[in-house]
Structures are given as C-alpha cells and as structure tokens.
N, C-alpha and C positions, 0 to 999 in steps of 0.2 A: 788041751786042757781048758775047761770052762773058765771064763773070766767074769768079773763083776763090773758092770758099766752103769754109770749114772747118765741119764739123758733127760735134759729139760725140753719142754714142748713135746712130750712123748705121746700126747693124746690125739694129735692130728698132724697132717702135713709131713714135712721132712723128718721130724722127730719120731712120728709114728712109724714111718717107713724104716727108719734106722733101727728102732726098737724091734720091729718085726724081723729084720734081717739078723740081728744079733741073737734073738731068741731062737730063730730057726737053726743057727749054727751051734746052739747049746749054751750060749752065754746067759748069765743072769742079768736082767736089766732092772734098775731102780729108776722108774720114771718119775718125773716131776712135772706137774701141770696144775692148772686151776681145778680140774676135776678129772675123773677117770684115770687116775695114776696111783702108783704106790705111795707117792708123797704129794698131797694136795696143798699147794702153797702159792702165794701171790708174789712173784718175783718183781713186781712193780713197787713193792714197799720194803723198807728196811726190816720190819718184823717178819715179813713173809720170806725174805731171803735168809734171815737167821734161822727161821723154822725149817726151811728147805735143807739147809746145811746140816742142822742138828738131826733131822729125821733120816736123811740119807746116810749119815754116819752111823746112826743106830741100826738101820736095816742092813748096812754093808759090813757091820762089825768093825768099822774103822779103817778098812783097807779097800781101795778101789783100783782096778786095773786101768780104767779109763773114765774120763768125764767129757761129755759133749754138750755144749750150750747151744741148743737149737731154738729155744723159745724166743719168739719175736712178735711184734705188732707193727702195723704200718699206718696207724692213726696220724692225723695232722694235729696231734696234741702232745703235751709233755709226757704222756704215757709211753710214747715211742722211745724217748730218752731213758725213762725209768727202767723199762724192761730190756730194751735192746743193748744198752750199754751197762747201766749199773746192775741190772739183774744178772747179765751174763758174767761180768767181771767178778761180782760178789760170789757167784756160785763157783767159778773156776778158782779164785783165790781161797775161798773157804774150804774147798775140798782138796786143795793142793797137798796138805799134810797127809791125807789118806792115800793120795797117789804115791807119795814118796815112800810109803811103806810096802808098795807092790814091787814085784820083780822087774817087770818091763812096762812101766806106766806110760800112758799116752793121754793127750788132751786135744780137743778141737772145738771150734766154734763155727757158726754159720754167719758169714759176712754177706756182702752183696756187691754187685757191679755198681749199684747206686752210690757206694762209698767213693767212687771216682767222680761223681757229679758235684755241682756247686753245693757248698755247705754253709751253715751259719758258724762263722769262726768263733764267736763267743761261746756257743754251745760246745763246740769241740774242745776249746781250751779248758773250759770248766770241767768237762768230763775227764780230760787227761790230768787235771789237777786233783781229781777225786772230790770235787766240790759239788755235790748234788744240788744243794739249794741254789747255788749260782747258776748251774746248768738249767735248772727248772725256771729260774727267773729269765734267763736268756731265751728259753723256749717260749715262755709266755709272751715276751716281746715280739718274737718272730710270728707267733700266731696272731697277735693284735695287729701286726703290720701286714697281714695277709700272706705271710711266708711260711705257713705251717708245713708246706710241702718240702721244705728244706730239712725238716727234723729227722726224717728217715735216713737220708744220705748222711746227715751229720752224725747220727748215732752209729752208723756202720763205719764211717770213716774213723771216728774216735775208737771204735772197737778194734779196727785193723791196726791203728797206731799203737794202742795199748798192747796188743798182742806182740807186735814186732819189738816194742820196747822191753816187754817182760820176758820174752822167750829165752833170751840169752843171760838172764840173771842167775845168781846162785840157786834161787828157789825153784827155777824151772830147768834150764839146761844143766846147771850145776848139780841138780838132783837126778839127772838122767831122764827128764820128762820132755819129750817133744811137744810143742804147742803150735798148732797150725789152724788155718781156716779154709773152708770152701766158700767162695763168693759166687753165688748163682746169678744168672740173668733172671728172666721171667720164668717162674715155676708155677705149674698148675697145682695149687693147694686151696684149701678153704679160705685162706687169707686173701688170695688173689682172685677168687671166683667172681666177685662183683665187677672187676675190671673187664673180664671176658664177656660180661653180659651187656656192657655199654659200648656201642660201636665207636663213639667218640673217644672214650677212655682207652679202648683197645688200640686205636690208631696212635694216640698220644704216647702210649706205653711202647708201642713198636718203634715209633720215631726216636724215643729216648733210649731204648735198649734194642737196637737192631741185632737179630740173631740169624746170620746167614747159614749157619750149620744146623740143620734139623729143627730150627724154630724153638718153640717153647718146650721146656723140659718137664718131665714128670718128677714127683718127689723122690721116686726110687733111684733115679739117676744120681741125684745129689747124695742120697743115703749110701749108695755103693762107694762113692768116693770118700765119704766120711769113715765108712767101715775100714777102708785101707789105711787112712791116716792114723786111726787109733789101733791098728793091728801091730803085733810084734815085728812084722816085716819092716815097718817104718822106724829105723833106728837112727837116721841121721838128718832127716828133713825137719827143720824147725823154723818158725817165723815166716812161713810162706802163706800168702793169700792166693789161693789157686782159683782162677776164674773159670767156672763151668757155666759158660754163658752163650754157647753157640757162636762164638766169635765176636761178641759185642765189644769186649775190651779192646782188642786190636783195631776194630772198626772205628771206635770212638777216639782212641788215643794215638793211633798210628803206629808205624813200625819202629819209631825212634824211642818209644817208651817200652822198657823191658826190665 
C-alpha cells in the first residue's frame, strides 16, 4: 500500500535520493526544501519551520506515514545550528501529531559521525534546552574565537541526544512511532563537493573520518538505510544512531565503545 512521507532536504543529496527511492516504490513524497520541492520553506528560521509544517499538513491531509529530516548545512556559521538542530527537531515535533494518526508511523533523521567529534558544550546545552537565542549566541562566540568548525559536530551531537531523549517518551514510543537516525561518514553530495576539490581539505577530511570499508559513500547508500528505518518492517528499533561510515566510528572510538 502506498504511503505518504515528508522528506526535508528533498531537492538534493541524501534527501533527493530517498525521495526518488520512495516514489519509485509507489509512495507519495511531500518534499521540503528551499526550492524545487512541494513545500518551499526555510528551516533556518522559525517562520519558515512553521510554514513547512503547515503546508506539509495541508498537502498530506493531516496524516503522515513517515517523516525524515534530511535537510542540513555545513557552514562554519550559526546557520548550521539553525538548520541542523532547530530545523530538524521543529519539523519532527511539528509533524508528530500527523504521524500519530497513521497506522504504522515511522520517523528518522540524518545525523553524522561528526557528532562524536569535539563539540562546543554551550551550543549543545542550549540546543537541548530548546533555547535557540542562547544557542546562536554561543555559536557566534565560537565563530569569533575561530572555532566555527565545531558547530557542525555540535549540531549533530545535539540532534542525536535530542533523538535518544525523545524517542522513548509518550509522544513517540508511547504513540507507536519509532524514531532513529542514520549517521553517515563522508558522503558524496553537493554539500561535500568542495571538499573533494581541495587536496588539503580532502586529506584533513580523511584523517578526521577514516573509512576503511569501501571509502566515501554515495547518497543512495544512506537513502537505502533510511528507507528501511521508516518502513513498516521496523517495528521495534528506536533511539538508535546507526553509523554508516565505512568503519570510521569503531576506528576512531575503539572496540570498547558500543
């Protein structure tokens, strides 16, 4: 039976690959992105997030079988925190009532192996407190101190912690909605393309995210895993951050972390 799925970041990268897979299997996709999507909205702003939720609800008729938060940016600015954490969580929370009206609802997000890297503690704490102004102030301090590179890991670490905290609550597990994430290593997408064009950046990236199994992944690899996470077959997995990173996570953190 065809399902209705909302996918943010549907115009490119992992989101576009997932949307294509779902449409090919007969599902209806309500894409959310800045452009070239069913819903064109800016998840980096509170009004844009509210617009996205309202329009997705209108197009879906108020019931969704799945929601996947794929939209993300990797700037060394506070936009990373705005989109990667607050945009993702606002979309998932805002569409949760529509999920609860479905028969076998599922939800997922795109995390990152970078969420295991050093973070800005003030940014992460403010995100988890739901205090966006404080998070943006902390992000601005990090940028001013030359530590803008910590904002992407911080946003993904906060997202993973929010997901694990939320997944077992009455609104998620209690409503029968599994909530999980795929955490990729380095994926070849338009967002990462500039890194591959600079030999120094590529070396730094490979040093930070060593991928002994098959190297850099394509977006379709991550999309396939997300498709299973939101399928009816996934009835009991929730709160899991699944590292699809070619072995980067066990390489970096060792066998004692599991």
